[in-house]
N, C-alpha and C positions, 0 to 999 in steps of 0.2 A: 696181321691178325686183328679182328675186331674184338675189343674188350667186352666182357659181359656187362649187361645193364646192372647197375647197383644204385642204392640210395645215396643221395648227396647229403652228407651230414653237416651239422652246424659248424664243426671245426673247419671243414673244407671251405665253407662259405666265408667264414671269418678270415681264413688265410687268403682267399681270393680278394677280399676287400682290401687287405693290406698290400697285396701284390699290384693291384690296379690303381691304388691311391696315387694321386698326383697327375694322372692322365685322364682318368674317367671322372666326370663330374658327379657330385651328389646332387641330383636334379631336384628342383623344388616340387612341392606338392601344393597345388593351389586350388581353391574352391571355384567351381563353375557357378557364377552368380545367376540363378534362375528365379530370383525373387523370393519373398518371404514364405510363400507357399510351395516353392519348388523343392525337388529332392536334393539331398545333401550329396553332391557329386564332387569328388576331388580329382584333379588331373595330375598324374605323375609324368612330368614333361621330359621324356627321353629324346624328344626332337631337338633338345638343346645340347645334346652331346657333341663332341668335336666332329663326328661324322653324321650328325643329325639323326642318329638311330641308336637304340639300346644295344645293338650288336657289338659295339666297341667294348662293352663289359666282358663278353665272352671271348672276344678276340685277344684282348690284352692279357687275360688270364691264361688262355691256351698257349699263346706264344711265349708268355713269361715262364711257363712250365717246361719249355723245350730245353734239351741239353745242347751243349756246344756242337756235338756231332749232328744232331737233328737240325740245328740252325744252319749249318753249313750246306745242307741239302736243299734248303729253301722250302716253301710251302705252296700248296694250291688248294683251291676250294671251288665250289659250285654256287652260283648266286644269281638272283635277279637284280642285285644291286647293293642292298644294305650289308649283307655279310661280306661281300666282296670288298666293299669300301673299308669296312672295319678291319678285315684281315690284312688288306693292303696297307692300311695305316699302321697297324701293329708291326707288320713285317718291315716296313720302311724304318720305323723307330728302332728296330733291332738290327738293321743293316742286312736284311735277308731278301732274296728274290721272291717274288710272288706271282703266281699265275691264277687267273680266274676263268673257269669254264662258265661263260655267261649266257644266260637265256637271251636269245637274240631279240626277243620282243620286249625286253626290259626298256624302261624309259631312257632316252638318250642322255638325259641329265645324269643318271646313275652310271651309265657306261663311261661317260666322260670323266666323272669324278674318280672312278676306279683307275682309269688310265693316268689321270693327273697324279694319283698317289703312287705311281710307279708300277702298277700291275700290268702284266701281259694279258691281253684279253683274247679268249678263244670263243667266239659266238657260236652257239648251237641251238637247235630247236628245243622247245620246252620238253618234249618227250625224251630227248636224249639227255638233257640235264637231269630230269627226274629219275631216269634210269641210273645215272651216275651216283645220285645221292642214295638211291636204294642199294646199289652194289658197293658203295664206298670205293669206287674205282672208275678210272677213265683211261683208255689206252693212250700211251705215250707220256703219261705224267711220271716224272722221276722224283719229285720232292715229296715231302710229308703231307698227307691229306689232312686238312682240318675241316671236318664235316660242318656244314652251316647250321646244323641243329642237333644231330645225333652224336654228340661229343661230350664226355663227362666234364672236362675242364671248361668247355664253352658254356655249358649249362650252369656250372658252379659260379661262373662270372655273372651270369644273368641273375642268379639267386641273391646276389648282393642287393639288388633292387628290393627284394622282399623284406630284407632287414630294415632298409630305409623307410619303407612304407609303414611298418609296424612302429618304428621309433617316432615317426612324424605324425602318425594318426593311430594311436593306440586304441581308439574307440571304433576302428574300422569293423564293419560287419561282413563286407564282401569286396573282393578284388576281381576285376575283369581285365583280361588281356585278349588280344587277337590270337588266333591259331593259324600258323602257316605250316611249318614242319612239326612244331610242338616244343621246340627248345625254349622259347620265351616263357610259355605258361608253365612248363616243367620247372624251370629255374625259379620264377617268381613264387610259385606255389611251394617249392622246397624251402625257400627263405621264410615265407609267411607262416607256413605251418610248423616250422621249427620253433618259432616264437609263440604263435597263437594257433593251435590246431583247430580251434572252433571256427575260424574265419573261413567263409565259403569262397571258393575260387571258381570263376566261370570263364569259359572260353567262348569268344565271339568269332563267327565265321560268316562270310558272305553267302547269300542264298544260291549263288551260281557255283560255289565250290565249298561244300560243307561235309567233308568226309568224316570228321570226328563226330558230328551229330548223327550221321547215318550209322557209324560204327557203334555208337552207344545204343541206338535202337536195335541193331542187329546182335549186339553182345559180343562182337569180334571186330578186328580191323578189316575194313573192306575198301574196295575201289569204287569211286563214283561212276555210275554208268553214263551220266550226262554232264560231265564237267565242262565249264565254260570259262574262258579268260575274261577279265574285266579290268577296270582301272584300279581295282584292289589287288595290285600285283604282288604286294608283300605278304599276302595271307591267302589261305584257301588252296590246298594241294589237290592233286588228282586222287590221292588215296591216303589211307591211314597206314603208315609204315609200322609193321608189327613191333619193332623195338621201341618206337615212340609210344605206341599204345601201351606197352608194358610199363614205360616210364610214367605216363600220364594217369593211368587207371587209378592208382591209390591216392592221387593228389588233386585231380580235377573233379569238381562236384557236378558240373552240368555244362551243357553246350547251349548257346543262344545263337540262333540263325537270324541274320540281319539282311534286310532287302538293300539293294543298291541305292534306291531312292532315299532310304533312311540314312544310309552311309553318307551320301552327298549332303543331305540336310545337316548331319552332324558336323561335316567339314565346314559348312557355312556358319553354323552356330558357334563353333570354336573360334572361327575368325572374327565373328561379330562381337561375341561376349568376352573372349579371353585374348584376342589378338594372337591366336595360335594357328600356325599353318601346319596342318596334319595331312599326310598322304592318306590314301584310302584305308590301308590297314591300320593306320594310327587313329582313324575316326571310328573304327568298328566298336571299340569298347564303350565310348560314350553313347553311341547309337543303341547299343545293347542295354546300357543302364537306363536310358530314357524310355525304353520299351516297358519297363517295370518288371521284367522277368527276373531280375536279381533281388527283388524285394525292396524293403525299406532300410533305413539306417544309413550310416556313412558308407558310401560306395567309392572305392578308388578305381579309376580308369587309367590304365597305362597307355599313354600316347606314344606308341612305339617308334614312330619316325615322322620326319617331315621332308623326306626327299622326293619332291615332286616338282616338275617343271611348272613355273608360275603361270604360263599361258594356259596350260592344261588345268591347273588348279582353278584359275579364274573362270574357265569355261564350265567346269563341273559345278561350281557353286552359283553360277548365274541363274537368275529367275527363268 
């Protein structure tokens, strides 16, 4: 049975922080040096986590909340790579079996890392994987399903990042994260607004896959008529799932759509200025900040992950 959507309160976020302490890093918040006249952009470097992605926050909290009976069953998830790696990591630490229904077009680097962490990989087409996350089910799976974004404990783990942002940059005026399924931004916004409700939270999506922006224009969760895959494989879904729309609507202030060219440029800028390797989804937030759409003041950009093949990264940022 799928549990009803509910607010993630501060006590749950604080409890998650204690639960994941010792495994999950308190990642640094560093200034992106763009010169004396440049905008004040800070980078929350989640690419430095043990699995090179923020997803480990949610995975460690969700697995840490399981009972002994649930752990004996094992876990499974659906992933393009980052959630799969994080849940496989947490499952291995807990001595549990893990299966990942993996999007077959995911970068081989991510598939290899999931397998190296002990996960059993079941490659499927994107449409099949998206249906599984929509249905919370996949035929033949026996273990406990940990949804890669629509899971209360998973999101509460991500919310710990919001507390860190407010503690490390109390002057922050806006926070930007990528939007894939919506778990990252829901979590970060829950933590940020629990401490400072006036901070604006923006979601960044690639131009080829921006269902949240379209849903905001329509006033309801919708499916994109012309979705396209791209190198931004960690963000940009085919549709806005109604449950995630319900979670995000009271927390997310606005959507910013970013071109693929601007995303590539942000990947290059992060490498040149901060020596940060960000995957496509990880570069969406600074690309959005540089557009000016989030206004002025101190803007925190969540660098959500750095899981990208280096040859592909080099090709994408080349002149």
